[in-house]
N, C-alpha and C positions, 0 to 999 in steps of 0.2 A: 480339897481332898485329892490325894494322888493315888491313882489306880494303875497298877503295873501289870502288863501282860508279858509273860516270859515264854519264849518258844525256841524251837530248834528248826533249822531248815537245811535241806539239801536238794538242789535242782528244782526249785519252786518259783523261778523268776516270773513266769506268766501270771501267778496268782497273788503275788505280794501286794500290789497296789490296791486291789479290791479289798483284801483282808485288812490292810492298814486303814483305808478310807472308811470302811464300815465301823471298825472298832473305835476309831477316833470319834466318829459321829455319835456312837451310843455312850461315850463317856470315858474310854480308856485314855489316860493322860500320858503314860510312859510305856515304851516298848523296849524290851531287852531281848535281842535276837542273836542266837548263836548259829553260825553256819559251819558246815564241815564238808570237805571233799567235793566241792561244787565243780561241775563241768559246764554249766549253762549260764554263768555270770551272775548267779544269785548273790554270791559274795560281793561282787563289784557293785551291783545294784544296792545292796544293803550298805556298802561303804558310802555310796553317794547320798542315800537317804540319811545316813548318820551325819555326813558333812552338812546337810541341810537342816539338821536339828529335828528331824522327824522321829528318829529312833536311835537307839544305841546298839551298835553291832560289835560282836566279839567273835573272832575267828576261833573255831574249835576244831579238834582233830580226833579222828577215830584211832583206835589202838589202845593197848594196855588192858588191864583187868576189867575196867568199867566200860559199859556200852557208851556210845557217844552221847546219848540223851542224859544218862546219869552223870557223865563227865561235865556236861553243860550245866546241869542243876547244881553240882558242887561248886562250880565257878560262880553261878548266879547267887548262891547263898552268901558269898563274900562281896558281891557287887554293891556299890553305893546306892544304886537305884532300888535294890531290894531293901536295904537298910532304911531308906527314907520313905518307902511306900506305906500308905495307909491300908490299902487292900491289894491283894495279889491274886493273879489268875494265870495258872500254868496251862498252856493250851497248844494247839497245832494249827497250821495254816489252812487245813481243810475243815476246821471247826469254827462255827460262827455262833456267838452267844445271842440267841434270839429271845428277847424279853417281850412277854405279852401284856404285862402290867402297864397301865398308863400310856405314855407315848413311846414305849419300847426302849427307854434309856436305862442305864444302870442305876441312876438316881431313883427311877420309878420302882425298880425291883427292891431297892433298899427301903424305900418309903412304904412298900407293901408289908414288909416284915421288919420294922425298925429295930426290934430287939435282937435280930439275927446277927451272929458274928461270923457265920459261914453259910454259903449256899452250895450244896452238892447238886449240881444242875445236870440232869440226865441227858445222855445222847439221844437224839432222834435220828436214826439212819435215813438218809436220802438216797434212794436207789439210782441206778443208771438211767432209768426211763427210756431205754433203747437208743440212747445217744451213742453213735458209733465213732464219729469223727471229732477230733480235738479242734476246737475253735477258740480264738481269743475273745471270748465273751464272758461276762461275769457268771460265775457258777451259781450265784443266787438267782439269776434269770433262767439259766438252762435247766436246773434240776429242781422240780417242784413236787415230785412223788416221794412219799415217805412211809415209814413204818406206822402202824396204828397207834392210838393213844395208850393202849394197854398191851404190854408185851413182857414176857419173862424169858423167852427162849427164841433164838440163841442168846446165851447170857452175854456174849461179847457185844451184842447190839444194844444193851441197856446199861452199860457202864456210865460213868459220869465224870465231869471235871469240876473243879472247885474254884469259887470266888470267895475269898475269905479275908477277914480283918486281921491285920497284924497285931496280935495282942501280946506277943512276947512269950507265949506258952508253947510254941512249936519248936521242935529241935532242928528240923531242916525241911527243905522243899521236897515235894513228892509229885509224881506224875498225875495221880488222881486226887490226892489230898495230901496236906502236909503231914509230916511224921511227928508224932507226939509220944512221949513216954507214958502218958496217962490218958485214959478215955475222958477224964474230966475236962481236958483241954478242948473238947469238941461238944460240950453240952448245949451250946446255944447255936446249933447248926440246924438248917432246915433243908427240905428237898425241893424239887421243882414246883410243888404245889404250895410251898410255904409251911409244910407240916414238919414237926420235930423229927430228927433222925435218931436211929438207934445209936447208943453210945459206942458200941464196938463196930466201927465202920470198915467194911471191906471195900472192894471196888465195884460191887453190885449191891443195890438195895432191892431185894425181891418184893414186889407188890403186884397184885393182879388188878389194881386200880389204875385209872388214867394217871399219867405222870407229869403232864406239862401245863398245869394250870397257870403258873406265873412265868415260867421260863423253860427253855430247852436249849441244848446245843445242837444246832443243825450240823450234822456230821456228813460232809460230802466225801465219804471215804473212797468212793469208786471213781466218780467223774465219768468222762467218756471212755468207751472201750479202748480207744487208742491211747489215751493218757494213762489208763490203768496198766498198760504194758510197761510204760516208763517206771511207774511205781513198783511193779513186780520186779523189774530189773534192779531197782535201787535197794529193795528190802526194807525191813522194819528198823527204825532207829533204836529201839529198846530191846526187843527180842530178835537179835540178829540171826539166830539159827532158825527162826520160824519163817517159812516161805510165804510170800504173797502170791496166792494161787487161786484155783477154782474154789477151794474150801473157804478162803478169805472172801471171795466174791459172793458165795452162797450165803454166808452169814450176814451179809450187809445189803444185798440187792432187794430191798423192800420198796415196792411201788404201789402200796396198798391204798393210800389216800392222797389227795392233793392238799398241799400245805404251801400257800403263797404268802403267809403273813409277814415274812421278812421283807417282802417286796414293797411294803409301805415306806421303807427306807431307800427305795431304788434311786430316786432322784439325788438324794444325799450321797449315795455310793458313787453314782456317775459323776457328780460334781466334784467329789473328793478325788477320784481317779484323774479327772481332767486337770484339777489344780496341781497334782503331783507331776503330771505329764507336761506341764508348762515348762518344766526344766528339761532342756534338750537332752542332757546326759541321761536323765531318768527315762525319757521316751526312747532313746536309742538302746539303752540296756534292756528295757522291757521288750522291745521289738527283737533284739538279739536272742533273748531267752525264748520267745515264741518260736523263732526260726530254729533254734537249737532243738527244741522239743519236736517240731515237725520232722526235722532231719533224723532225730533219734528214733522216732516211730517208724520211719521208712527203713532205717537200718535194722531195727528189731524184726520187722515183718519179712526181712530177707533171710532170717534164721528159722530153722525148723521148729524149735521149741516155742518161740513167740508167735509164729504163724499158727501153730496148732492151738495155742492159748486163745488167740483171737477167734479162731474158727469155733472153738468150743464155747466161748462166751456167747457167740452169736447163736449157737444151737440151744443154749440153756434157757429155760423159762425163768421168769422172775421168781424170787423167793416166796414160797407159799407160807402164809401165816397159819400155824397149827391151831387146833382147838385149844382153848386155854387150859383145859384139864390135861391135855397131852403135854403142853408146855411145862406145866407144874410138875408132872410126873418125870419128865426128862431132867428138870433142874434138881429134883430130889435125888434122882439116881446119880447125877454128877456129884452132888454134895456127899453122898454115901461113899462113892469111889474115892473122893479126896480124903475123907475121914479115914478110910481103910489104909490109904497110902501113908498118911501122916502117922497113924498108929504103928504101921510096919517100920517106918523109919525110926520112930522113937524106940521101938523094941530092939532094932539092930544097933542103935547107938548105945543102949544100956547093956548089951551083951559083953 
């Protein structure tokens, strides 16, 4: 069975080897990676890994009407690896598919719900845990504080990514789930608990129940405070006009509970990284990426905007989990606002 992970990267060189080692270990067989506008050697490292047969690398470029992430997904749709895949997983390098069933492998997840044709696996935000300095250490070791099991607000913290069977019923790839012309295409989908999903699937599945019975996406969206500066300077690959700022930080800095379950794979991760680093070119390119990031952090901290961003991050407390009733109330208010906006747009269009 061929399981394909599709992702886009820009200036992620220090994190690539851990991400690849982990996902190879749990059962991903193929990687299709698009890079764009890299300054830190991410593209060169991916080229080397491509030459070694570890992954397939396609150079992508920003610009034009589509954002760089959608441009990559359009190219991925036509790629032979996508055509030949049995299962597809569109993801990012700061997301780790953490499976709780069995031995924590993709095969265990599928065995737990053998009738499922798709898994909408919810994000679990892992906060900064007061880590200030960027270090070349696996993120799965550094960041062990996460959001609670039950959460609905902020809604951005409880989105999901999809692992789904290629059944021929989907029109094209999507960031959170594949695009389909009919809700019937997604009738055999389940959530992180293995429970059936609603047929009309958005990017959030509201539930006040615990979400992560079978699996979760460990989303290390923040990392160290220093590394966050680099992310803020880069911007979002999809919503390029949305800033990565203190609001982004506040929506994701949950350090409510300790979750170290992914660390049962720690030895496999370290062994996988070491195996890739046996190639001298890979080792050198990884080290160069780490050096670039450290230099970039120093340069950013010499500017007023990023100095103040760092200072304010250090001043801010961790994100507080609101009472569930308050969370639900905020979510309902948001949905009402969105309905009003949609109705107003339809009225304007019909005038």
